[in-house]
LOLUM-261968 format. One record per atom (N, C-alpha, C): residue number from 1; atom name; x, y, z. Coordinates in pm, whole numbers. Atoms other than C-alpha are relative to their C-alpha. Example, Ala and Ser with C-alpha at 12.3 -4.5 7.8 and 13.67 -1.06 7.14 Angstrom:
residues 2
[1, N, [89, -119, 0]]
[1, CA, [1230, -450, 780]]
[1, C, [90, 120, 0]]
[2, N, [-82, -119, -6]]
[2, CA, [1367, -106, 714]]
[2, C, [-77, 109, 73]]
//
This chain:
residues 244
[1, N, [30, 112, 84]]
[1, CA, [2137, 21515, 32508]]
[1, C, [100, -1, -118]]
[2, N, [-82, -17, 135]]
[2, CA, [2314, 21642, 32198]]
[2, C, [157, -21, 35]]
[3, N, [-150, 9, -53]]
[3, CA, [2647, 21679, 32394]]
[3, C, [39, -136, 39]]
[4, N, [-27, 148, -28]]
[4, CA, [2615, 21298, 32514]]
[4, C, [7, -60, -132]]
[5, N, [-11, 70, 135]]
[5, CA, [2548, 21188, 32161]]
[5, C, [123, 30, -63]]
[6, N, [-118, -39, 78]]
[6, CA, [2858, 21386, 32022]]
[6, C, [132, -77, 79]]
[7, N, [-119, 73, -76]]
[7, CA, [3076, 21229, 32317]]
[7, C, [-3, -142, -50]]
[8, N, [-19, 161, 25]]
[8, CA, [2960, 20871, 32238]]
[8, C, [39, -5, -154]]
[9, N, [-42, 25, 134]]
[9, CA, [3026, 20932, 31865]]
[9, C, [154, 15, -3]]
[10, N, [-145, -8, 6]]
[10, CA, [3362, 21054, 31935]]
[10, C, [84, -96, 59]]
[11, N, [-62, 107, -62]]
[11, CA, [3438, 20778, 32181]]
[11, C, [-4, -141, -99]]
[12, N, [-44, 108, 99]]
[12, CA, [3347, 20526, 31912]]
[12, C, [89, 6, -113]]
[13, N, [-99, -29, 106]]
[13, CA, [3553, 20689, 31652]]
[13, C, [134, -28, 62]]
[14, N, [-132, 9, -69]]
[14, CA, [3858, 20685, 31894]]
[14, C, [15, -146, 26]]
[15, N, [-18, 140, -2]]
[15, CA, [3795, 20311, 31965]]
[15, C, [13, -71, -128]]
[16, N, [-18, 56, 148]]
[16, CA, [3758, 20219, 31595]]
[16, C, [152, 46, -32]]
[17, N, [-137, -36, 68]]
[17, CA, [4091, 20422, 31510]]
[17, C, [91, -94, 105]]
[18, N, [-110, 95, -86]]
[18, CA, [4261, 20226, 31823]]
[18, C, [11, -135, -50]]
[19, N, [-8, 133, 44]]
[19, CA, [4136, 19911, 31698]]
[19, C, [79, -18, -138]]
[20, N, [-67, 7, 137]]
[20, CA, [4257, 19987, 31329]]
[20, C, [162, 0, 22]]
[21, N, [-141, -11, -33]]
[21, CA, [4599, 20092, 31467]]
[21, C, [52, -126, 73]]
[22, N, [-46, 129, -57]]
[22, CA, [4626, 19777, 31681]]
[22, C, [14, -101, -109]]
[23, N, [-9, 100, 108]]
[23, CA, [4540, 19555, 31380]]
[23, C, [124, 31, -96]]
[24, N, [-96, -50, 80]]
[24, CA, [4795, 19759, 31168]]
[24, C, [147, -41, 59]]
[25, N, [-141, 20, -83]]
[25, CA, [5075, 19726, 31431]]
[25, C, [11, -172, 0]]
[26, N, [-9, 144, -19]]
[26, CA, [5007, 19351, 31472]]
[26, C, [43, -60, -158]]
[27, N, [-44, 42, 134]]
[27, CA, [5019, 19301, 31089]]
[27, C, [145, 50, -43]]
[28, N, [-151, -47, 22]]
[28, CA, [5337, 19512, 31056]]
[28, C, [118, -115, 91]]
[29, N, [-86, 46, -82]]
[29, CA, [5488, 19340, 31335]]
[29, C, [34, -172, -37]]
[30, N, [-7, 130, 62]]
[30, CA, [5421, 18976, 31180]]
[30, C, [74, 11, -140]]
[31, N, [-81, -13, 131]]
[31, CA, [5562, 19089, 30845]]
[31, C, [129, 24, 35]]
[32, N, [-134, -20, -64]]
[32, CA, [5867, 19211, 31032]]
[32, C, [71, -140, 46]]
[33, N, [-43, 151, -41]]
[33, CA, [5902, 18865, 31195]]
[33, C, [50, -94, -114]]
[34, N, [-22, 70, 101]]
[34, CA, [5878, 18698, 30876]]
[34, C, [113, 22, -79]]
[35, N, [-100, -47, 66]]
[35, CA, [6117, 18909, 30698]]
[35, C, [134, -26, 64]]
[36, N, [-134, 31, -66]]
[36, CA, [6376, 18874, 30974]]
[36, C, [29, -140, 7]]
[37, N, [-38, 152, 14]]
[37, CA, [6342, 18497, 30970]]
[37, C, [48, -40, -151]]
[38, N, [-44, 23, 153]]
[38, CA, [6380, 18499, 30570]]
[38, C, [137, 51, -1]]
[39, N, [-129, -67, 8]]
[39, CA, [6682, 18735, 30604]]
[39, C, [100, -97, 63]]
[40, N, [-108, 90, -71]]
[40, CA, [6867, 18496, 30860]]
[40, C, [2, -120, -35]]
[41, N, [26, 144, 12]]
[41, CA, [6744, 18156, 30766]]
[41, C, [-44, -49, -163]]
[42, N, [62, 53, 148]]
[42, CA, [6584, 18125, 30404]]
[42, C, [90, 47, -101]]
[43, N, [-91, -52, 104]]
[43, CA, [6805, 18361, 30197]]
[43, C, [128, -85, -9]]
[44, N, [-107, 81, 3]]
[44, CA, [7109, 18170, 30071]]
[44, C, [109, 80, 40]]
[45, N, [-120, -65, -57]]
[45, CA, [7443, 18255, 30214]]
[45, C, [100, 22, -117]]
[46, N, [-82, -42, 118]]
[46, CA, [7666, 18470, 29989]]
[46, C, [147, -83, 17]]
[47, N, [-133, 94, -15]]
[47, CA, [7990, 18255, 29897]]
[47, C, [120, 75, 42]]
[48, N, [-135, -48, -32]]
[48, CA, [8256, 18526, 29934]]
[48, C, [0, 73, 142]]
[49, N, [9, -57, -127]]
[49, CA, [8126, 18729, 30229]]
[49, C, [-47, -78, 114]]
[50, N, [41, 69, -94]]
[50, CA, [7943, 18462, 30431]]
[50, C, [-109, 69, 53]]
[51, N, [106, -31, -76]]
[51, CA, [7716, 18528, 30713]]
[51, C, [-24, 155, 7]]
[52, N, [1, -146, 1]]
[52, CA, [7812, 18903, 30744]]
[52, C, [-94, 50, -100]]
[53, N, [77, -62, 111]]
[53, CA, [7638, 18972, 30404]]
[53, C, [-161, 10, 45]]
[54, N, [150, 4, -42]]
[54, CA, [7297, 18906, 30578]]
[54, C, [-55, 153, 55]]
[55, N, [37, -144, -43]]
[55, CA, [7305, 19265, 30720]]
[55, C, [-39, 73, -126]]
[56, N, [44, -67, 119]]
[56, CA, [7254, 19357, 30342]]
[56, C, [-174, 11, -2]]
[57, N, [158, -9, 0]]
[57, CA, [6861, 19285, 30418]]
[57, C, [-41, 106, 89]]
[58, N, [52, -86, -68]]
[58, CA, [6832, 19526, 30668]]
[58, C, [61, 161, -22]]
[59, N, [-74, -127, 29]]
[59, CA, [7104, 19796, 30559]]
[59, C, [-65, 79, -131]]
[60, N, [63, -59, 135]]
[60, CA, [6962, 19849, 30182]]
[60, C, [-151, 57, 33]]
[61, N, [121, -49, -28]]
[61, CA, [6593, 19853, 30292]]
[61, C, [3, 117, 77]]
[62, N, [28, -126, -52]]
[62, CA, [6659, 20110, 30541]]
[62, C, [43, 118, -63]]
[63, N, [-43, -117, 93]]
[63, CA, [6854, 20328, 30292]]
[63, C, [-139, 43, -78]]
[64, N, [94, -37, 84]]
[64, CA, [6569, 20298, 30055]]
[64, C, [-128, 58, 76]]
[65, N, [109, -61, -96]]
[65, CA, [6302, 20374, 30326]]
[65, C, [22, 137, 28]]
[66, N, [-41, -124, -38]]
[66, CA, [6497, 20677, 30444]]
[66, C, [-9, 75, -120]]
[67, N, [22, -69, 107]]
[67, CA, [6493, 20789, 30078]]
[67, C, [-147, 35, -32]]
[68, N, [138, -28, 14]]
[68, CA, [6120, 20745, 30060]]
[68, C, [-57, 116, 91]]
[69, N, [49, -101, -86]]
[69, CA, [6060, 20948, 30377]]
[69, C, [55, 147, -50]]
[70, N, [-52, -145, 40]]
[70, CA, [6294, 21242, 30252]]
[70, C, [-63, 27, -132]]
[71, N, [64, -46, 122]]
[71, CA, [6107, 21247, 29920]]
[71, C, [-143, 28, 27]]
[72, N, [123, -40, -58]]
[72, CA, [5775, 21257, 30103]]
[72, C, [12, 155, 57]]
[73, N, [-47, -140, -61]]
[73, CA, [5928, 21539, 30310]]
[73, C, [5, 118, -89]]
[74, N, [-32, -108, 132]]
[74, CA, [6038, 21721, 29995]]
[74, C, [-140, 39, -51]]
[75, N, [108, -36, 72]]
[75, CA, [5707, 21688, 29828]]
[75, C, [-94, 100, 95]]
[76, N, [78, -65, -95]]
[76, CA, [5526, 21804, 30136]]
[76, C, [31, 143, 13]]
[77, N, [-59, -128, -33]]
[77, CA, [5751, 22105, 30181]]
[77, C, [-45, 90, -133]]
[78, N, [33, -76, 106]]
[78, CA, [5685, 22205, 29812]]
[78, C, [-158, 48, 23]]
[79, N, [141, -26, -14]]
[79, CA, [5302, 22169, 29875]]
[79, C, [-16, 120, 97]]
[80, N, [41, -108, -64]]
[80, CA, [5332, 22391, 30171]]
[80, C, [38, 143, -47]]
[81, N, [-41, -121, 67]]
[81, CA, [5524, 22671, 29990]]
[81, C, [-122, 37, -100]]
[82, N, [97, -41, 102]]
[82, CA, [5246, 22654, 29741]]
[82, C, [-145, 40, 62]]
[83, N, [140, -16, -65]]
[83, CA, [4925, 22641, 29966]]
[83, C, [1, 61, 160]]
[84, N, [-43, -48, -147]]
[84, CA, [5061, 22734, 30321]]
[84, C, [-106, -68, 93]]
[85, N, [83, 46, -114]]
[85, CA, [4845, 22488, 30501]]
[85, C, [103, -86, 79]]
[86, N, [-70, 77, -107]]
[86, CA, [4991, 22355, 30816]]
[86, C, [3, -144, -9]]
[87, N, [-5, 158, -12]]
[87, CA, [4919, 22011, 30759]]
[87, C, [114, -48, -94]]
[88, N, [-116, 45, 40]]
[88, CA, [5190, 21984, 30501]]
[88, C, [111, 30, 48]]
[89, N, [-125, -27, -93]]
[89, CA, [5442, 22126, 30722]]
[89, C, [19, -98, 106]]
[90, N, [-20, 123, -98]]
[90, CA, [5344, 21865, 30976]]
[90, C, [53, -125, -65]]
[91, N, [-17, 106, 74]]
[91, CA, [5356, 21595, 30721]]
[91, C, [173, 0, -48]]
[92, N, [-141, -5, 23]]
[92, CA, [5711, 21723, 30606]]
[92, C, [99, -30, 125]]
[93, N, [-86, 24, -94]]
[93, CA, [5876, 21745, 30944]]
[93, C, [-13, -148, 62]]
[94, N, [29, 146, -61]]
[94, CA, [5708, 21406, 31057]]
[94, C, [69, -109, -89]]
[95, N, [-98, 86, 70]]
[95, CA, [5874, 21242, 30748]]
[95, C, [119, 1, -2]]
[96, N, [-130, -4, 17]]
[96, CA, [6183, 21378, 30767]]
[96, C, [83, -32, 114]]
[97, N, [-76, 49, -125]]
[97, CA, [6247, 21295, 31136]]
[97, C, [15, -157, -9]]
[98, N, [-17, 136, -14]]
[98, CA, [6162, 20937, 31074]]
[98, C, [112, -50, -131]]
[99, N, [-102, 27, 86]]
[99, CA, [6379, 20941, 30755]]
[99, C, [145, 6, 57]]
[100, N, [-139, -26, -64]]
[100, CA, [6664, 21067, 30970]]
[100, C, [47, -148, 86]]
[101, N, [1, 127, -79]]
[101, CA, [6596, 20754, 31198]]
[101, C, [52, -125, -89]]
[102, N, [-28, 122, 91]]
[102, CA, [6623, 20507, 30906]]
[102, C, [138, 32, -71]]
[103, N, [-142, -24, 51]]
[103, CA, [6950, 20668, 30747]]
[103, C, [84, -10, 112]]
[104, N, [-77, 39, -106]]
[104, CA, [7082, 20643, 31095]]
[104, C, [37, -135, -2]]
[105, N, [-20, 140, 4]]
[105, CA, [7033, 20274, 31101]]
[105, C, [90, -41, -134]]
[106, N, [-68, 17, 109]]
[106, CA, [7177, 20263, 30749]]
[106, C, [156, 36, 23]]
[107, N, [-132, -42, -19]]
[107, CA, [7482, 20463, 30856]]
[107, C, [66, -95, 104]]
[108, N, [-71, 80, -110]]
[108, CA, [7551, 20233, 31163]]
[108, C, [18, -147, -65]]
[109, N, [-34, 131, 41]]
[109, CA, [7492, 19900, 30981]]
[109, C, [105, -7, -122]]
[110, N, [-100, 5, 94]]
[110, CA, [7709, 19995, 30686]]
[110, C, [133, -23, 37]]
[111, N, [-133, 23, -50]]
[111, CA, [8026, 20011, 30878]]
[111, C, [30, -158, 56]]
[112, N, [-33, 133, -55]]
[112, CA, [7970, 19698, 31064]]
[112, C, [5, -120, -125]]
[113, N, [-2, 93, 130]]
[113, CA, [7920, 19522, 30717]]
[113, C, [128, 32, -85]]
[114, N, [-117, -17, 73]]
[114, CA, [8233, 19700, 30569]]
[114, C, [145, -60, 52]]
[115, N, [-123, 28, -77]]
[115, CA, [8488, 19619, 30847]]
[115, C, [45, -139, -44]]
[116, N, [-47, 123, 47]]
[116, CA, [8512, 19240, 30762]]
[116, C, [6, -20, -130]]
[117, N, [5, 4, 146]]
[117, CA, [8460, 19289, 30397]]
[117, C, [119, 87, -52]]
[118, N, [-120, -81, 75]]
[118, CA, [8701, 19592, 30308]]
[118, C, [100, -5, 113]]
[119, N, [-108, -31, -99]]
[119, CA, [8902, 19603, 30628]]
[119, C, [4, 125, 44]]
[120, N, [9, -155, -36]]
[120, CA, [8795, 19956, 30697]]
[120, C, [-136, 10, 47]]
[121, N, [108, -3, -50]]
[121, CA, [8518, 20078, 30908]]
[121, C, [-67, 124, -102]]
[122, N, [54, -108, 74]]
[122, CA, [8466, 20398, 30676]]
[122, C, [95, 58, -97]]
[123, N, [-68, -73, 82]]
[123, CA, [8597, 20586, 30381]]
[123, C, [-67, 96, -77]]
[124, N, [81, -104, 46]]
[124, CA, [8519, 20918, 30228]]
[124, C, [7, -1, -145]]
[125, N, [18, 30, 131]]
[125, CA, [8422, 20789, 29891]]
[125, C, [-152, 77, -39]]
[126, N, [113, -81, 48]]
[126, CA, [8135, 20958, 29692]]
[126, C, [-127, -63, 50]]
[127, N, [135, 55, -46]]
[127, CA, [7849, 20728, 29798]]
[127, C, [-11, 32, 142]]
[128, N, [-25, -8, -171]]
[128, CA, [7958, 20725, 30183]]
[128, C, [-18, 152, 19]]
[129, N, [-19, -134, -26]]
[129, CA, [8035, 21099, 30188]]
[129, C, [-138, 91, -27]]
[130, N, [130, -71, 38]]
[130, CA, [7708, 21211, 30004]]
[130, C, [-124, -50, 90]]
[131, N, [133, 64, -77]]
[131, CA, [7478, 20986, 30213]]
[131, C, [25, 68, 150]]
[132, N, [-18, -70, -115]]
[132, CA, [7662, 21136, 30529]]
[132, C, [-64, 152, -2]]
[133, N, [30, -137, 19]]
[133, CA, [7598, 21483, 30402]]
[133, C, [-164, 7, -1]]
[134, N, [142, -12, -8]]
[134, CA, [7229, 21399, 30332]]
[134, C, [-58, -18, 128]]
[135, N, [40, 23, -127]]
[135, CA, [7186, 21266, 30691]]
[135, C, [38, 117, 79]]
[136, N, [-46, -145, -98]]
[136, CA, [7367, 21589, 30842]]
[136, C, [-101, 95, -47]]
[137, N, [88, -104, 22]]
[137, CA, [7138, 21820, 30623]]
[137, C, [-134, -20, 52]]
[138, N, [131, -9, -45]]
[138, CA, [6823, 21677, 30741]]
[138, C, [6, -12, 173]]
[139, N, [-16, -27, -137]]
[139, CA, [6952, 21673, 31100]]
[139, C, [-6, 160, 38]]
[140, N, [3, -162, 16]]
[140, CA, [7006, 22055, 31036]]
[140, C, [-144, 36, -21]]
[141, N, [156, -44, 34]]
[141, CA, [6645, 22079, 30890]]
[141, C, [-66, -25, 147]]
[142, N, [85, 22, -119]]
[142, CA, [6522, 21935, 31226]]
[142, C, [36, 108, 109]]
[143, N, [-38, -78, -81]]
[143, CA, [6737, 22154, 31427]]
[143, C, [-39, 148, -35]]
[144, N, [37, -130, 55]]
[144, CA, [6661, 22474, 31232]]
[144, C, [-142, 29, 46]]
[145, N, [130, 10, -34]]
[145, CA, [6290, 22411, 31320]]
[145, C, [-12, 36, 136]]
[146, N, [15, -32, -160]]
[146, CA, [6362, 22452, 31692]]
[146, C, [46, 147, 25]]
[147, N, [-47, -137, -2]]
[147, CA, [6519, 22802, 31630]]
[147, C, [-92, 112, -38]]
[148, N, [107, -98, 54]]
[148, CA, [6211, 22965, 31497]]
[148, C, [-136, -21, 50]]
[149, N, [125, 19, -83]]
[149, CA, [5909, 23016, 31714]]
[149, C, [-124, 42, -79]]
[150, N, [122, -28, 91]]
[150, CA, [5650, 23167, 31460]]
[150, C, [-20, -114, -76]]
[151, N, [37, 124, 62]]
[151, CA, [5485, 22861, 31298]]
[151, C, [12, 27, -146]]
[152, N, [-18, -41, 147]]
[152, CA, [5449, 23033, 30945]]
[152, C, [133, 16, -49]]
[153, N, [-125, -36, 55]]
[153, CA, [5787, 23160, 30935]]
[153, C, [94, -119, 13]]
[154, N, [-56, 121, -7]]
[154, CA, [5915, 22835, 31053]]
[154, C, [-9, -85, -91]]
[155, N, [29, 93, 104]]
[155, CA, [5729, 22643, 30792]]
[155, C, [59, 41, -108]]
[156, N, [-35, -31, 119]]
[156, CA, [5841, 22865, 30509]]
[156, C, [174, -12, 1]]
[157, N, [-144, 7, -2]]
[157, CA, [6228, 22879, 30609]]
[157, C, [22, -156, -8]]
[158, N, [-33, 169, 12]]
[158, CA, [6225, 22484, 30671]]
[158, C, [-22, -55, -120]]
[159, N, [44, 62, 143]]
[159, CA, [6040, 22409, 30351]]
[159, C, [106, 56, -107]]
[160, N, [-88, -22, 133]]
[160, CA, [6284, 22617, 30133]]
[160, C, [140, -79, 44]]
[161, N, [-127, 84, -44]]
[161, CA, [6590, 22443, 30348]]
[161, C, [-15, -133, -61]]
[162, N, [20, 133, 40]]
[162, CA, [6421, 22106, 30271]]
[162, C, [9, -4, -154]]
[163, N, [24, 3, 152]]
[163, CA, [6373, 22194, 29897]]
[163, C, [151, -24, -53]]
[164, N, [-139, 3, 33]]
[164, CA, [6763, 22237, 29874]]
[164, C, [69, -135, 38]]
[165, N, [-66, 117, -58]]
[165, CA, [6855, 21955, 30097]]
[165, C, [-30, -136, -102]]
[166, N, [51, 92, 89]]
[166, CA, [6650, 21712, 29879]]
[166, C, [86, -34, -129]]
[167, N, [-99, 13, 107]]
[167, CA, [6892, 21770, 29590]]
[167, C, [108, -103, 13]]
[168, N, [-115, 85, -24]]
[168, CA, [7132, 21549, 29744]]
[168, C, [-32, -144, -18]]
[169, N, [55, 138, 0]]
[169, CA, [6902, 21238, 29730]]
[169, C, [40, -55, -131]]
[170, N, [-49, 80, 103]]
[170, CA, [6973, 21161, 29372]]
[170, C, [141, -4, -16]]
[171, N, [-156, 37, 17]]
[171, CA, [7337, 21223, 29393]]
[171, C, [55, -110, 85]]
[172, N, [-33, 122, -68]]
[172, CA, [7349, 20975, 29665]]
[172, C, [-27, -124, -69]]
[173, N, [40, 102, 68]]
[173, CA, [7157, 20740, 29446]]
[173, C, [80, -45, -120]]
[174, N, [-67, 34, 128]]
[174, CA, [7363, 20783, 29128]]
[174, C, [148, 4, 26]]
[175, N, [-118, -23, -24]]
[175, CA, [7689, 20839, 29291]]
[175, C, [90, -116, -42]]
[176, N, [-81, 123, 45]]
[176, CA, [7821, 20474, 29208]]
[176, C, [-5, -10, -144]]
[177, N, [-8, 2, 138]]
[177, CA, [7725, 20535, 28850]]
[177, C, [114, 113, -41]]
[178, N, [-57, -113, 61]]
[178, CA, [7884, 20879, 28815]]
[178, C, [144, -16, 76]]
[179, N, [-159, -5, -35]]
[179, CA, [8227, 20815, 29034]]
[179, C, [23, -147, 35]]
[180, N, [-66, 126, -46]]
[180, CA, [8461, 20522, 29117]]
[180, C, [1, 2, 142]]
[181, N, [6, -13, -163]]
[181, CA, [8378, 20448, 29479]]
[181, C, [32, -139, 52]]
[182, N, [-32, 114, -60]]
[182, CA, [8454, 20183, 29733]]
[182, C, [-124, -77, -3]]
[183, N, [129, 62, 6]]
[183, CA, [8111, 20103, 29744]]
[183, C, [-50, -91, -104]]
[184, N, [30, 98, 97]]
[184, CA, [7986, 19807, 29543]]
[184, C, [-96, 51, -109]]
[185, N, [90, -54, 121]]
[185, CA, [7826, 19864, 29195]]
[185, C, [-156, -76, 15]]
[186, N, [131, 44, -33]]
[186, CA, [7448, 19804, 29177]]
[186, C, [-20, -145, -33]]
[187, N, [23, 151, 31]]
[187, CA, [7342, 19423, 29206]]
[187, C, [-159, -12, -47]]
[188, N, [161, 2, 45]]
[188, CA, [6966, 19493, 29107]]
[188, C, [-3, 68, -124]]
[189, N, [5, -92, 135]]
[189, CA, [6908, 19592, 28739]]
[189, C, [113, 27, -42]]
[190, N, [-103, -52, 65]]
[190, CA, [7131, 19735, 28498]]
[190, C, [123, -95, -1]]
[191, N, [-96, 107, 4]]
[191, CA, [7335, 19413, 28462]]
[191, C, [27, -57, 145]]
[192, N, [-23, 60, -130]]
[192, CA, [7306, 19320, 28840]]
[192, C, [-22, -157, 5]]
[193, N, [-9, 156, -3]]
[193, CA, [7371, 18966, 28940]]
[193, C, [-53, -60, 139]]
[194, N, [32, 38, -119]]
[194, CA, [7174, 18941, 29253]]
[194, C, [-99, -137, -25]]
[195, N, [75, 114, 5]]
[195, CA, [7024, 18587, 29315]]
[195, C, [-143, 22, 33]]
[196, N, [137, -23, -4]]
[196, CA, [6651, 18578, 29259]]
[196, C, [-72, -7, 145]]
[197, N, [57, 20, -141]]
[197, CA, [6586, 18432, 29616]]
[197, C, [61, 122, 100]]
[198, N, [-51, -96, -88]]
[198, CA, [6806, 18702, 29771]]
[198, C, [-94, 132, -37]]
[199, N, [106, -115, 40]]
[199, CA, [6581, 18971, 29577]]
[199, C, [-116, -30, 44]]
[200, N, [128, 22, -69]]
[200, CA, [6270, 18820, 29696]]
[200, C, [-12, 36, 154]]
[201, N, [-24, -34, -139]]
[201, CA, [6399, 18845, 30060]]
[201, C, [26, 149, 21]]
[202, N, [-29, -143, 0]]
[202, CA, [6523, 19197, 29995]]
[202, C, [-122, 87, -5]]
[203, N, [123, -94, -16]]
[203, CA, [6200, 19328, 29892]]
[203, C, [-115, -42, 98]]
[204, N, [100, 45, -128]]
[204, CA, [5996, 19134, 30168]]
[204, C, [44, 102, 111]]
[205, N, [-55, -67, -110]]
[205, CA, [6243, 19310, 30412]]
[205, C, [-34, 159, -23]]
[206, N, [41, -152, 28]]
[206, CA, [6167, 19662, 30246]]
[206, C, [-134, 14, 19]]
[207, N, [153, -3, -33]]
[207, CA, [5805, 19598, 30260]]
[207, C, [-23, 11, 149]]
[208, N, [29, 3, -143]]
[208, CA, [5817, 19514, 30615]]
[208, C, [39, 154, 74]]
[209, N, [-33, -155, -64]]
[209, CA, [6027, 19869, 30693]]
[209, C, [-89, 96, -55]]
[210, N, [94, -88, 44]]
[210, CA, [5786, 20037, 30479]]
[210, C, [-116, -7, 73]]
[211, N, [109, 6, -79]]
[211, CA, [5512, 19919, 30695]]
[211, C, [30, 81, 144]]
[212, N, [-55, -75, -108]]
[212, CA, [5706, 20037, 30993]]
[212, C, [-1, 143, -24]]
[213, N, [-19, -152, 57]]
[213, CA, [5763, 20375, 30825]]
[213, C, [-146, 51, 11]]
[214, N, [132, -39, 4]]
[214, CA, [5391, 20388, 30763]]
[214, C, [-74, 37, 139]]
[215, N, [43, -15, -150]]
[215, CA, [5296, 20333, 31129]]
[215, C, [65, 111, 75]]
[216, N, [-70, -133, -77]]
[216, CA, [5563, 20591, 31253]]
[216, C, [-58, 117, -47]]
[217, N, [35, -112, 79]]
[217, CA, [5456, 20839, 31011]]
[217, C, [-155, 53, 52]]
[218, N, [147, -38, -60]]
[218, CA, [5081, 20821, 31134]]
[218, C, [7, 64, 138]]
[219, N, [-28, -31, -110]]
[219, CA, [5173, 20858, 31474]]
[219, C, [81, 138, 30]]
[220, N, [-57, -157, -13]]
[220, CA, [5424, 21152, 31441]]
[220, C, [-93, 81, -60]]
[221, N, [61, -102, 63]]
[221, CA, [5196, 21324, 31214]]
[221, C, [-119, 50, 134]]
[222, N, [107, -29, -87]]
[222, CA, [4914, 21306, 31494]]
[222, C, [61, 68, 112]]
[223, N, [-56, -76, -115]]
[223, CA, [5165, 21432, 31761]]
[223, C, [33, 142, -57]]
[224, N, [-39, -135, 44]]
[224, CA, [5276, 21727, 31530]]
[224, C, [-116, 72, -1]]
[225, N, [135, -55, 13]]
[225, CA, [4889, 21817, 31481]]
[225, C, [-35, 29, 145]]
[226, N, [28, -47, -118]]
[226, CA, [4834, 21812, 31849]]
[226, C, [99, 103, 63]]
[227, N, [-101, -104, -65]]
[227, CA, [5147, 22017, 31926]]
[227, C, [-49, 133, -60]]
[228, N, [61, -132, 54]]
[228, CA, [4987, 22265, 31683]]
[228, C, [-109, 59, 63]]
[229, N, [108, -39, -69]]
[229, CA, [4677, 22268, 31856]]
[229, C, [9, 51, 120]]
[230, N, [-22, -40, -132]]
[230, CA, [4819, 22310, 32187]]
[230, C, [81, 148, -17]]
[231, N, [-44, -129, 23]]
[231, CA, [5021, 22610, 32069]]
[231, C, [-101, 114, -26]]
[232, N, [108, -75, 37]]
[232, CA, [4702, 22754, 31931]]
[232, C, [-66, 44, 137]]
[233, N, [72, -17, -119]]
[233, CA, [4534, 22716, 32258]]
[233, C, [77, 101, 85]]
[234, N, [-83, -69, -64]]
[234, CA, [4824, 22872, 32426]]
[234, C, [2, 146, -34]]
[235, N, [-5, -128, 68]]
[235, CA, [4833, 23176, 32203]]
[235, C, [-155, 75, 34]]
[236, N, [122, -46, -20]]
[236, CA, [4436, 23209, 32251]]
[236, C, [-1, 38, 157]]
[237, N, [6, -20, -142]]
[237, CA, [4483, 23185, 32644]]
[237, C, [81, 128, 30]]
[238, N, [-87, -134, -22]]
[238, CA, [4768, 23467, 32630]]
[238, C, [-89, 110, -38]]
[239, N, [87, -112, 29]]
[239, CA, [4528, 23686, 32428]]
[239, C, [-93, 33, 87]]
[240, N, [116, -3, -104]]
[240, CA, [4241, 23641, 32678]]
[240, C, [44, 68, 125]]
[241, N, [-61, -50, -141]]
[241, CA, [4477, 23713, 32973]]
[241, C, [44, 160, -39]]
[242, N, [-47, -139, 11]]
[242, CA, [4609, 24033, 32790]]
[242, C, [-131, 109, 13]]
[243, N, [121, -85, 14]]
[243, CA, [4245, 24144, 32717]]
[243, C, [-52, 41, 144]]
[244, N, [56, -27, -151]]
[244, CA, [4174, 24124, 33097]]
[244, C, [73, 124, 67]]
//
């Protein structure tokens, strides 16, 4: 009887969570559709670059979302080093993995935008180089985790590596202030001249990508938690086999 009630309660929770996830996914999909439409048809066309400038509404929010993901990963790694709770390690790797995906989008869309405007696909200036280094550092972070089997040691080593890798984030952001680069100067704040309509669409696109990030992070975290649970069951089964 008690087992039946527990199973029923669990099923109800799973159904409720699935319904919440479904509604959240629909909401983010709708926001993405609106943002995409605004980026392509509502925002004014930039006078000098023309239509190719519209990639700005996907390129910049992808970079910002990647920064948010890496920042969360960095904070989670610091928390793991302090309390050694596996949940923080799960959050760190989940956020880092999604951050790499968003930064990959940024690195791909950047040259597509640069070629018609600058006449080159890539140049090793301070902004582009530091961004590529940041992306490579977090790819190395993910690869490093695959080389260490012990969960606690993996968590500590990767958290320390993540702590140092995150120092490249402010370097990427402030590089266009510190160095003369091919990359354009800021158009938002600090004397920027971005059209207010463009700014509204840009922020809408960023909100949509942040929604995608949150959805992906929830699912990726659950996968990491399940992976940890499976590893625990395998260790327990191996110990029972040895005892026999």
